[in-house]
N, C-alpha and C positions, 0 to 999 in steps of 0.2 A: 647677773654676771657671775663668773666662777673662776676660782683658781684651781688648776689641776697640778698635782704633784706626784712624781713617780719615785716611790721609796726604793725601788731596786736600783735606780740610777744614783740615788743618794748613797746607798750602800756601797756601790762600786767606787764612787768618788772617795768615800771614807777609806775603803780598803787601799786605794792607791796612795792616798796621803799618809795613812798609817804605815804603809810599806816603806816609802822613802824616808820618812822620819825615823822609823825604827832602825834603819841602816845607819843613821847618825846618832843613835842613842837617845832619841827624843820621844817622849810619850805625847800622844794627841788626846786632848780633852775636847769632846764634841759639844759645841755650843748650840743649845736648842732655843735660845730666847727669841730669835727672829721668827720661829714657828710656833710661838706661844706654848712651848712645852708639849707639842703634839706627840702623843705616845708612839705613833707609827714612825715618825721621823726619828725619835729617840731610839727605837728598836733598830731602825736601819743603820744608824751610826754605830750602835753597839755591835750589830752583826758585821759591820765593816772593821771592827777591831779597836775602836777608841777605848782608852783605859778608864774613862769616866765621862760623865756628862756635866754640863755647866749651864746655869741659867741665872738671870738677874732678878727674877720674880718668884717669890715663894708660892704664889698662886699657881704658876706653871709647874713648879716642883711637886706641889700637892696633886696636880692633875696627873703627872707621871706616876706618882706613888699609888694613886687610886686605880690606875690602869695596870698595876702589878709590876712596875719597873723597880727593881731592887738595887740597881747599880749605884755606886758612889756618885754623889752629885756635889758639885762645887757651886757656892753662891757667888756670883760675879759682882753684884752690887754690894757696896759696903753695908753690913747689917745695921739696922736701926736698933736703938736701945729698946724700943717698944716691942720688938719681935724676936728677941734673942731666944726665947723658949721654942718658938717655931723653927728657928734656924738650926738649933741642935737636934730637934726632932726630925726634921726633913732632910738635912744635908749633913755631909761628913766633914766638909772643909769649906772655909770661907776666906775671902780676901779682906784684909783689914788694914787700917792705918791709925785707929784711935785706941789708945790703951784703955780708956774708960769703957769702950764697947767690948773689948776682949775680957775685961774684968767681969762684965755682965754675962758674957758668953761662958766664962769660967763658972760662975755661980749657977747658971742654967744647966750646964753640962754636969756639974756635981749633983744637982737635984735629980737629974735624969739617970745618973750612974753611967755616963759615957765620957769618952775623951773626944774633944772636938779639935780638928786640925786647922791650923791657921797659917796663911801665907801673908807675910808682911809686905805691903805694897810700897814701892819706892817711887818718888817723883823724879822722873828723868827728863823733864822738859815740856811735856804736853799740858801741864797744869790742870790735870784732872785729879784723880785720887792718888794718895801716896805721901809718905813722910819725906822731908828733904833728906838727901843723903847724909848730911852731917849730923842729923838727929837719929839716924836709923839704929845705931848701936845701942843707945840708951833705951829706945823704944823696944828693941828686941830683948834686952835684958829683962824688962818688966814682963813682957809677954811670955818669955821662956819660963819664968819662975811661977807663973800662975797655975794652980791645981786644975786638973782636967783639961788643960790646954797643951796641945802638941804643936810647937812652932816648927813646922816642917821646912820652911825656907822663905825666900823672898821672891818678889815678882815685880813686873812693871807693865804699864799700858801706855801706848802712844797712839798718835793719829786721830783719836776720837774727838778731842775738843780743840786743841791748838793746831791740829793738822801736822804736828811734828812727826817726821818719818823716822822709823827705826833705822839705824845704820849699824854697820859692823862695829864702829867706834863706840856708840853709846850703849850697844849691847855688851861690848867688852867691858865698859865701865861698870855695868851692873854686875858682871862676873867678878871684876876686881873688888867691888864693894863687898860682895858676898864673901870672898876669900879673906878680906880684911876683918870682917865681922866674925867669921869662923875662928880666926886666930885669937881674937879677943875673948870670944865666948868659950873657946875650948871645945868646939863641936864641929860637925860637918853637916851642912844643910842637905836634906834629901831631895829638895826641889828648888830649882831656879827656873821660875816661869818667865820665859823670855818674850812673850808677846802673843800676837794673834795671826790671822791669815797672812797679812803682809810679810811677816817674817819667814814664811815658807820659801820665799825666793832665796834667802840666805842658805837654807838647807839645800836647795836645788843646785846652787852654785858652789856648794861645799865651803861656804864662808861663815857658817854659824860658829861663834866662839865656843870652845870647849866649856863644859859644865852646864850650858843651857840644856835642860833635859825635859822641858815641858812647853808646849804651845797650846793655846786655847783657840780652836779653829771652828768657825761657823760658816762664814761665806764661802771659804774654799771648798768645803764639803758640799754645801747646798747648791752652789752655782758654778763651782769649778773654775773660779777666776781669782786673780789678785784683787784684794779689797780696795786698793787705791787706783791702780792703772786700769783695772777691769780686763787686763790681758789674761788669756786662758792659761790655767795651770795644766800640767801634764796629766789631767784627769780625763776619763772617758766621756764625761757628760758636762756640758754647759747648758743643758736644756731639761733639767729635772722639774722645772716649773714653767707653767704658761698661764696667761690670763686670757679668758674668752668672754666676749661681750657682744651684744646684738646691736645692729644698726637700726635706729629708730626714726631717723630723718635723713633724707637724701635730696639736696637742693643745689642748684647753681646760684651763687650769690657773689656780690662784689667782695673783694678781699679786704678793702678798707672799711673800717667802721665809719658810720655817718653821724655827725653831731659832735658836741663838746666831749672831750675824753678825760676821764678821771681814772682813779684806780679801779681794778676789778674787784670781784667779791672777796678776794683774799688779800687786798691791799697792795697788789702788784700793778705797777704802771708799765704798760707795754709800748714799744716803738713798732709801728706797723708799716709795712712796705706795700705799696700799691702794685699788685700782680694782676689786676684786672679781674674778670669774672673767673671764678673757680668752682669746681664741683666739690661740695663739702658734705660730709656725713657726720651725724651725731650718734655717738655710741652711748648706750645705757651704762655709764660708768663715770664717776666723778671723784673729786678730791675727798669727799666724805667716805668714800669706799677704800681708797688706797692712795699712796703718794704717786701722783701722775708723772712727776719728773723721772720716776724710775721705770717708765714703760717705753718699749721700743716696738712699733708695729712690725709684724712679721711679713705682711703682704707687700710685695715690691711696689714702690711708687706711692705708698701711704705715709703721710707725715702728720705729726701732731701740731695743731694750731693753738689750742689752749683748752682749759678746763675750768668749770665752775664746780659747785658742790655735787651736782647730779649729772652733768653732761660733759662728755669729752668730744671736742670738735676736731675732726681730722680732715685734711685735704686729700681727696681721692681722685683728683683730676687725671693723674698718670697711673692710677692703680692697675696692676696686672696680676690676675684678671680683674675686670671692672667690678666695682662694688654695687650690690643691689640692696634695696630695702629688705630688712629681715636677715641679711647675712650675719653670720658670726665671724667677727674679726679676732684674730689671735695676736696677742702682744707678748713679747718676751719681757719678763720683769727683772729689774736689777734688785739689789739687796733692799733698798728703801721701800720698793713696792711690795716685795715679799713680806717684809717685817710688818708693814701696816695692813696688808690684806689678810694675813694670817690671824690677826686679832680683831678684824672687822666683823661685826655681826651681820653686815649686809652682803658679804661675799660668801658664796657657797664654796666649800672645799671638797674637791673630788680627789680622793687618795687612792693611788694604785699601790698595793702593798709590795713588800719585797718578795722575790721569787720563792715559790713553795709555800706561801701563806695565803690566807683568804680574808 
């Protein structure tokens, strides 16, 4: 099986998002983590005008550096104490919530003779990373005064753990906190990083609170959709990626399993409906290759029945055109399928570069 990606379409999506964000005074940081730091994807985002790149894994950043990419990179995952030297070597800015870690970054940056930029992450309800708002000022004072550290601003992240949605209200609370901190610190933050792809809807509706001047965008650029609703953004492409895999079995079988039923290979217990005899195909693709829940068959009338480690079963009874043994079926991937397929050693990646390159 293979994952095909079109970098020219990614570039066009990036240019569109950068354009409407720039009109609102917002910089777009292109997030490469779901593509494993693939250099061609990074170049497509940069060609589309993103101001910097962002990734959660230093391994991915190193991959981009080795490919000759010199743009500023933000580390999205909180740095570990054990890798601060690599953080200051490979990235220019990192998201942080622990004063102990930033002290270590300070020492590493001094040893390297550089200044490392820090964004202090604020907990705004999702219960992932970030200091509680009432502690933010004290933490900021410590970080601000550390040598070789440039506290450029504050940021937040929602949706990812608790599923808490960004709203105009909680985004405005972040701005209010920033301005309160600025008054106490006697400074003005250069960056208020207001969130991710989901927050693009606020920009499009002209509802983004003033002072939010940075968004970290991955899924919006790559897939052209809202990260929660999956509704299309006003981007030219929602089809920059596709999964292609071969049909390796084609049989008519009863739709109901026969015998005592327990959980499947991944601990899931299914409820089955008796639909009688159905034409079913097995595709050479499984959960060990990518997240199957993030796939949508392209051919009309094909539906996913289930998957094990190595086999994806689809119902092709109403397929139009009919499915034959050896056919390659195309599936549209959502974010979770792209993110897992791009780092899978079993999935071939076919990359179409941006226009004018080879």
